[in-house]
N, C-alpha and C positions, 0 to 999 in steps of 0.2 A: 504494500500500500504506500504509494508515494504522493498521494493527494494530501497536501498539507498547506495550511494557511495559518500563520501565527496569529493568535487572538490577543497576544500581549497580556495574558492573565497573570504572568509572573510565577506560576507554579514551579517551573524549572528553576527560576531565580531563587526560590525558597528551598528547594530540595537538594541543590548541589552546591558544593564549593566551586566557585568559578575560577579556573586557572587561566592566567594570562601569560603568554610567552614573552621573552625579552623584547623582541622586535615590536610586539603589540603594546607592551608597556610604554615604549618610547612614543608611539603614535598617540596613545591615550593621554600621556602626560602633556604632550604638545597641544592636544585638543582642549585640555583643561587649563592651559597656560601655566603649567608647573614644570619645574625641572623633574627629571626622572627620579632623582632621590626624594624630592618632596612628595611626588605622587605616590611612591612606594610607602613612604612614612605615613602619609595621611590615609591612603585607601587600601593598603594591602597588608597581609600578614603571612608569616611562614606557615606552611602546611606540610607535615611529613606523612607520606604514605608509606606504610610498611608492607613488605612482602616476605613471607616465610622463605628462608633460604639456608643453605649450608654456609658455614663461616668462610669468608673470603677477605683476607687482609687488605685487598686492593679496593674494596668497596666500603661505603659508609654502612656500618653494621650496628645493630642494637641488640643487646642480649635480652632474652625473654625475662631475665631476672629484674630488668629495669621497668617492665611493663606492669601496671597495676593488676592485682590478682583478679578483680572482677572482670577485667577485659580478657585476661588469659582464660578464664572459665568460659566466657562466651566463645572465644576462638577454639577452645577444645571441643565445644559442642558442634562447631562447624567443620573443623579439620580432623577431629578424632584424636589428635594428640597435639601437645604444645611443642612447637619447634624451639630449638635452642637459640636460634638467631633469626633476625629479620634484616633485610636490606632496607635502608631508609632512603626514600627518594624525596629530596626537598623540593618544594614548589612554592611559588608565590600565588596566593589566591586573594580575591577581593574580600575585604572585611564584610561582616554581616551586621545587619541591624538587630535590635532586640527582638523583632518579630521573625527573625531568621532569614530575611531576604537579603539579597546582594545589596551592597551599599549604593549601587547605581540604579536600582529598580525604584521607580517613583510610582507608588500606588495611586496618587491623585491624578497624575497625567497618564496613567495606564501604560507605562513602558520604561524602557531603558534610556537613561539620560546620556549614555555614550553610544547609542545604537550604531552610529556611523563608523565607530572604531571598536565595536564590541569584539571580544575574543573569538577565535576560530571555533572554540568549543560551543559558544552560543550560536554562531552562524550555522553550525552543522546540526544543532539539536532539532529534532530527535533522532537524526540518522547517524549518531555517533556510537551506537552500542557495539560492544565487542561480540554480541550474539547476533547471528544472522537471523533475520525475521522476515516473514512475509506479511506479518500483521503488527506494525509498530503501534497501532492503537491498543492492542492487547498488551504489548510490552510496556507502554506508558499510558495507563488508563487515566491518569490525571490530566493528560494533555488534550484540551478541547480542540486544538488546531488539527488533530488527526481524526476527528469524529464527524466530519461533514463531507 
């Protein structure tokens, strides 16, 4: 199903941490009239994504002993066992508001305030899944743009 028209409802802006790539950050900072450093300081935060892995001294690794017990218990429920190490992939993501939405989503104007320079992740949604699907509406039931 490729019939899609964004309704600018902001559901994807509330559900996901929005990653912006370095070349995108430069364009976004310019659009906002800020230096890249000021833009990052004001609008972004560090986000670490962890992937279970065998120890490798050449990569950024996090020992499972450093991860809170309640998180490890949830991981064990999904993975069956707790890995000893995780690869840590650092990323810059947009900060989120108290309601959970991306800092650039404006509910009053129904949309993204940096729409012209939004990240690739946003441009490609909902067709960014790592799961092949014939029915994206089923995969993203919250997305009204897929339902017409």
